[in-house]
Structures are given as C-alpha cells and as structure tokens.
C-alpha positions as CSV (number, residue, x, y, z in Angstrom):
1,M,7.1,-15.8,11.5
2,R,7.3,-14.0,7.9
3,S,8.7,-16.1,5.2
4,Q,10.8,-14.5,2.8
5,E,9.6,-16.7,-0.3
6,V,6.3,-15.3,0.6
7,D,7.6,-11.9,0.1
8,A,9.0,-13.2,-2.9
9,Y,5.1,-14.6,-4.2
10,L,3.8,-11.4,-3.0
11,S,5.9,-8.6,-4.5
12,G,5.5,-10.5,-8.1
13,L,1.6,-9.8,-8.0
14,E,-0.3,-6.9,-9.6
15,P,-0.8,-4.3,-6.9
16,D,-4.6,-5.0,-6.0
17,R,-3.8,-8.5,-6.0
18,R,-0.7,-8.2,-3.9
19,E,-2.5,-5.4,-1.4
20,A,-5.3,-8.5,-1.5
21,L,-3.6,-11.3,-0.2
22,S,-0.9,-9.3,2.1
23,E,-4.1,-8.5,3.7
24,I,-5.0,-12.0,4.1
25,R,-1.7,-12.6,5.0
26,K,-1.7,-10.0,8.1
27,L,-4.8,-11.3,9.4
28,V,-3.6,-14.8,9.5
29,L,-0.5,-13.9,11.2
30,D,-2.2,-11.4,13.5
31,L,-5.0,-14.1,14.7
32,V,-2.3,-17.0,15.1
33,P,0.9,-15.6,15.6
34,D,2.4,-18.9,16.2
35,A,1.5,-20.1,12.7
36,V,4.4,-21.0,10.3
37,E,4.4,-19.4,7.3
38,T,5.7,-21.8,4.1
39,M,5.4,-22.4,0.5
40,K,3.9,-25.5,-0.9
41,Y,2.5,-26.2,-3.9
42,R,3.2,-22.7,-5.4
43,M,1.5,-20.7,-2.7
44,P,1.5,-19.3,0.7
45,R,0.7,-21.7,3.4
46,Y,0.3,-21.2,7.1
47,E,0.5,-24.1,9.8
48,Y,0.0,-24.2,13.5
49,E,0.5,-27.3,15.4
50,G,1.3,-29.8,12.6
51,G,-1.9,-28.8,10.5
52,V,-2.8,-26.7,7.7
53,L,-4.2,-23.4,9.1
54,C,-5.1,-22.0,5.5
55,A,-3.2,-21.4,2.1
56,F,-4.0,-18.7,-0.2
57,A,-3.1,-18.1,-4.0
58,S,-3.9,-15.3,-7.0
59,Q,-4.6,-17.3,-10.5
60,K,-5.9,-16.4,-13.8
61,Q,-9.1,-15.2,-12.8
62,Y,-9.2,-15.0,-9.1
63,M,-7.8,-15.0,-5.5
64,S,-8.3,-18.1,-3.7
65,L,-8.3,-19.1,0.1
66,Y,-7.8,-22.6,0.9
67,M,-9.2,-23.8,4.3
68,D,-10.2,-27.0,6.1
69,T,-13.2,-28.6,3.8
70,G,-15.4,-29.2,7.1
71,L,-15.3,-25.4,7.9
72,V,-16.1,-24.1,4.1
73,E,-19.2,-26.4,4.3
74,Q,-20.0,-25.5,7.5
75,H,-19.8,-21.6,6.9
76,R,-21.5,-21.8,3.1
77,A,-23.8,-19.3,3.8
78,D,-21.9,-16.8,5.2
79,L,-20.0,-16.6,1.9
80,D,-22.8,-17.0,-0.4
81,G,-22.2,-15.0,-3.4
82,L,-19.2,-16.5,-3.8
83,S,-17.5,-19.0,-5.7
84,V,-16.7,-21.8,-3.2
85,G,-15.6,-25.5,-3.7
86,K,-14.7,-28.3,-1.6
87,S,-11.7,-26.4,0.2
88,C,-11.8,-23.2,-1.7
89,I,-13.1,-20.1,-1.6
90,R,-13.0,-18.1,-4.8
91,F,-13.0,-14.6,-4.8
92,R,-12.2,-11.3,-7.3
93,R,-12.0,-8.6,-5.0
94,L,-11.0,-8.3,-1.3
95,D,-14.2,-6.2,-0.3
96,K,-16.0,-9.4,-1.5
97,L,-14.7,-11.7,0.9
98,P,-16.2,-11.6,4.3
99,L,-13.8,-11.2,6.7
100,E,-15.4,-11.5,9.9
101,T,-16.1,-15.5,8.6
102,V,-12.6,-15.8,8.1
103,R,-11.5,-14.6,11.3
104,T,-14.3,-17.2,12.4
105,M,-12.9,-20.1,10.5
106,L,-9.1,-19.4,11.6
107,R,-10.0,-19.0,14.8
108,E,-12.1,-22.6,14.8
109,T,-9.3,-24.4,12.7
110,E,-6.6,-23.0,15.2
111,L,-9.0,-24.6,18.4
112,N,-9.0,-27.7,16.5
113,L,-5.5,-28.2,15.4
114,G,-4.5,-26.9,19.2
115,S,-6.5,-29.3,20.7
116,V,-4.9,-32.4,18.5
C-alpha cells in the first residue's frame, strides 16, 4: 500500500537521496507486500501485523534506516563501516548499505511480527 504522504516526502528530497530512499521503499514493499506505509515523526514508516518493520529518513548529513534494536545489534558485524546506533543505521550512499543484510533483517522482523 503506497502512501501519498510518502510520495510527497520523497519528492521533496535531492535526487540522489530520493533515489536511495525510493529503493529502500521498494525493497520493503516487495519483501512485505502487506506492509502498511505511513508517516510518523515526519518520516516514512512501515508497519506489519501491528508492529513496526522499519522507518527511514533523510537527515542533514546522512540517511538513516531505523530497525528493531535487537536485530541491529545482532547484525552489527554485517554493518561494519557504517555509523550504527541503538536502532539506527546511518549511511551517506545506498551502495554503502549492505542491502542483503537489510533484506535479512526485514524478513526476520516480518517473521517475528507475524508470530506475535
């Protein structure tokens, strides 16, 4: 389910950031087609089965992908070279973000949320 609010958010970004975050959006919606796309805290957010899959944002110095705290910690080694916070993965270019790791984390989150 695509949100017009998310479309508006993305259309207001610089082309390189719009392209990168649109790719993440596509990845999420391709992997979890039943995800509900919303805007929360002024950023795109994806929910599934009443829980949060992920969110992303374009910030001044970088882009951020927000995911489950436990999964970010569990996959920290796969995110080597990136600025990683408690539940936040920061990156400046999409080619620096290990998309296969993001796919794995999204699948794990979907399974966890679906079993609740």
